[in-house]
C-alpha positions in Angstrom: 0.0 0.0 0.0 2.0 3.0 -1.3 1.0 6.6 -0.5 -0.4 8.5 -3.5 2.3 11.2 -2.9 5.3 11.5 -0.5 3.5 14.2 1.5 0.9 11.6 2.7 1.1 8.8 5.1 -0.2 5.5 3.7 -2.7 3.1 5.3 -1.7 -0.5 5.8 -3.3 -3.1 3.6 -5.6 -4.0 6.5 -6.6 -0.4 7.1 -7.3 0.1 3.3 -9.8 -2.8 3.2 -11.4 -1.8 6.6 -11.8 1.8 5.2 -13.4 0.4 2.1 -15.7 -1.9 4.2 -16.9 1.3 6.0 -17.4 3.3 2.8 -20.5 2.9 0.7 -19.7 5.1 -2.3 -16.7 4.9 -4.6 -16.1 7.1 -7.6 -15.4 4.9 -10.7 -13.6 6.3 -13.7 -13.9 4.4 -17.0 -12.5 5.3 -20.4 -14.8 6.7 -23.1 -14.2 5.9 -26.8 -12.6 9.3 -27.3 -10.1 8.5 -24.5 -11.5 10.9 -22.0 -12.5 9.7 -18.5 -16.1 9.2 -17.4 -16.3 9.4 -13.6 -19.4 8.4 -11.6 -20.2 7.7 -7.9 -21.6 4.2 -7.2 -22.7 2.3 -4.2 -20.6 -0.9 -3.8 -19.8 -3.8 -1.7 -16.4 -5.4 -0.9 -16.1 -9.2 -1.0 -12.6 -10.3 -0.2 -10.4 -7.8 -2.0 -12.7 -7.2 -4.9 -15.3 -4.4 -5.3 -18.7 -4.9 -6.8 -21.4 -2.5 -8.0 -24.7 -2.8 -9.6 -26.0 -0.6 -12.5 -28.4 -0.6 -15.4 -27.0 -2.5 -18.4 -27.4 0.5 -20.8 -25.3 2.9 -18.7 -22.2 4.6 -20.2 -19.9 3.0 -17.7 -21.0 -0.5 -18.7 -20.4 0.2 -22.4 -17.0 1.7 -21.5 -16.0 -1.4 -19.4 -17.2 -3.8 -22.2 -14.8 -2.0 -24.6 -11.9 -1.2 -22.2 -11.8 -2.9 -18.8 -9.3 -0.5 -17.2 -10.8 1.5 -14.4 -9.7 3.8 -11.5 -11.7 4.2 -8.3 -11.4 6.4 -5.3 -13.1 6.7 -1.9 -12.5 9.4 0.6 -13.5 10.7 4.0 -12.9 13.8 6.1 -13.3 17.5 5.6 -10.3 19.2 7.3 -6.9 18.5 5.9 -5.7 16.7 9.0 -8.7 14.4 8.8 -8.5 13.4 5.1 -8.3 9.7 4.4 -8.7 8.0 1.1 -8.0 5.1 -1.2 -7.2 5.2 -4.9 -7.4 2.0 -6.9 -6.3 1.1 -10.5 -7.8 -2.1 -11.6 -9.6 -4.3 -14.2 -13.3 -4.4 -14.3 -15.5 -7.1 -15.7 -19.3 -7.5 -16.1 -20.5 -10.6 -14.3 -22.1 -12.7 -17.0 -23.3 -15.6 -14.8 -26.9 -14.8 -14.0 -27.0 -16.7 -10.7 -23.8 -15.1 -9.5 -25.1 -11.7 -10.6 -28.4 -12.2 -8.7 -26.5 -13.2 -5.6 -24.2 -10.1 -5.8 -27.1 -7.8 -6.5 -28.8 -9.0 -3.3 -25.7 -8.3 -1.3 -25.3 -4.8 -2.8 -29.0 -4.0 -2.2 -28.8 -5.3 1.4 -25.8 -3.1 2.1 -27.5 0.0 0.7 -31.1 -0.6 1.6 -31.3 2.4 3.9 -30.0 4.7 1.1 -32.3 3.5 -1.7 -35.4 5.3 -3.1 -38.8 4.2 -1.9 -41.6 3.9 -4.4 -43.9 6.1 -2.4 -41.4 8.9 -2.6 -41.1 8.9 -6.4 -43.3 9.6 -9.3 -45.2 6.5 -10.4 -44.0 6.6 -14.0 -40.4 6.9 -12.9 -40.8 3.8 -10.6 -42.5 1.8 -13.4 -39.6 2.7 -15.7 -37.0 1.6 -13.1 -38.7 -1.7 -12.5 -38.4 -2.6 -16.2 -34.7 -2.0 -16.3 -32.1 -4.8 -16.5 -29.2 -4.6 -14.1 -25.7 -6.0 -14.2 -23.0 -6.3 -11.6 -19.5 -5.1 -12.3 -16.5 -6.6 -10.5 -13.3 -4.6 -10.0 -10.1 -6.4 -9.3 -7.5 -4.0 -7.8 -4.1 -4.1 -9.4 -2.5 -1.0 -7.7 -3.7 0.6 -4.5 -2.6 4.0 -3.1 -3.8 5.4 0.1 -3.5 8.3 2.5 -4.5 8.9 6.1 -3.6 12.5 7.2 -4.7 11.8 10.7 -1.4 9.9 11.0 0.4 13.2 10.5 -1.0 14.3 13.9 0.6 11.3 15.5 4.0 12.2 13.8 3.7 15.8 14.9 2.7 15.0 18.5 4.2 11.6 19.5 2.5 9.9 22.4 3.7 11.7 25.6 1.8 9.3 27.9 4.5 6.6 27.8 6.3 6.1 31.1 9.5 8.0 31.5 12.7 6.4 32.6 13.8 8.5 35.7 16.7 6.3 36.6 19.2 8.7 35.5 
């Protein structure tokens, strides 16, 4: 787990995956046909060391991944500089083709985000009906390179623990 830049303090591998388990949104960048990035926020789940998200099969990100599987993702937390933490992932994405596996993964993603999802009674009926007809796919992201930063660790470096017992035998 390398820092994104030498000015940052990296998270350990364990901290990276714990941070991702606590996050619900990642920003996923895919490559459009013209070579430009297409970046979108998605809800996701983490299984092992792979990320999974669910989306409609007609979305730009799905078409981009089908053509070019290279993706970059990021997740972050914190507002003040000394509280900023984040993870940046470069990886390979694939659309899960197996329908049973896709259904199982969709259920996991829905369960993880159920308190964030829209409720039919809050939305226009026509909109709900259109959403219910859509076909969804699951995208798997396999990380190939992970960079991270945890600026809260800078505080620890600036103010080392002063509560350790002192040796007064001097």
